[in-house]
N, C-alpha and C positions, 0 to 999 in steps of 0.2 A: 438160058441169062442167067448169069450169074448175079445174087441176091447182092451182095459185099460190093459187089462194082457199081448195081442200079445204086443201089445208099447213097456209096460218097459220090455219083452225078448230080443225086438232088441235091446235098446237101451242098455240093460246090454250084450248083443252078440258082438254089434261095437265097445265099450270100450274096448276090449281083446287085441286089436292092437295099438303101442305108438304114430304112426302117427292118430293118433284119437281124437278128443275132443266134449268134450260138455259142455255146459255154460248153467245155469237157466238168468232168464231174471231177471233185475231190474226195475222196472219204480216208479218213485216217490214213492217210499218208499216201495213198492209190493216186496218183495222181490224174488215170484213166480211168475209173470208177464205170462212166457215164456220161452222156453229151444230151443238151435240151437245146433244141430252137425253138426261137417266137418269133412275132414279126406285131407291128402295132400299129396302129391311126391314133390321131390327134385325143380317144381318148380312148381304148381297150386295147388290152394286150392279148394274143394269140397264142396259147402255147402248140405249136406245130407239130413236135417230134420230140421225145423222150425217151429214153433206153437204160438204162443199165445195167452192168456188165453181170454176166451170171456170180461172179465171185464179191460179186457189192449187192448184192440183192437182200430182201430181209433185214435191212437192218435200219429201217428209215431214212435211208438214200431218196428213196423217189418223190418222198413226202416235201426233206429237204430241197428235191430241188423245186418242186412247187411251190414254197414259201419263200425260197428267191425270186421264182419271177415274178410274185404280188409284191413283194416288196421293192423289188426294180420297180414294176410298175409305179407302185405311189409313190416312190423316188422320185419318178417321172409325169406326176402330174394325170395320171389315167384312173380311169374310175373304176372301170370294170375288169376281168378278165376270164377266160373259156381255155379249158381243155382239150383238143382233139384227138379221140380213140375212138374205136370200132367197138359195135354195141356189146361183140363177144367177147372183148380183152377183160375181162373178170381181175387179173393181175394190175392190170392198170385202172380199174375204176376203182378197188380199195382202198388204195392210196386219194387218190383224189375225196372220197367221199371222204374218209380221216383228216384231210386238210379243210375238210367243207365245203367243198363242191358238192351241187345239187344239178343232177343228168338235167340235162331241159331239151336238148333234142338229136336229134339220131340221123344223122346222114347214110347213105351207103359211097366207098370210092371204086375206084376205076384206074388200074396202071397203067399207060400206054410205057410199054418198053420200046424201045428203039434199038 
């Protein structure tokens, strides 16, 4: 299974619903530094997938992505936000904690490839 193709399919199907958004991340003129995808309901925004290209890591871009999502939530009247990641993904958890998030619960994911 080609991993990139699987993520591309996930992104396309994720955006089939109006309460979901995806944004490209721009850092210092690099308009393709990363990607974030999130969904929301009446009160809560959930960051589903966010990632930075290797060349854009280590400069605070992921924290900026989290802050931008939080600002979007506030601007749209939402009162809470969560971020999904695997418990082993320490490189994602560090900026989450720096941005003010606290671990709340853990889940396991299973990906079925067609």
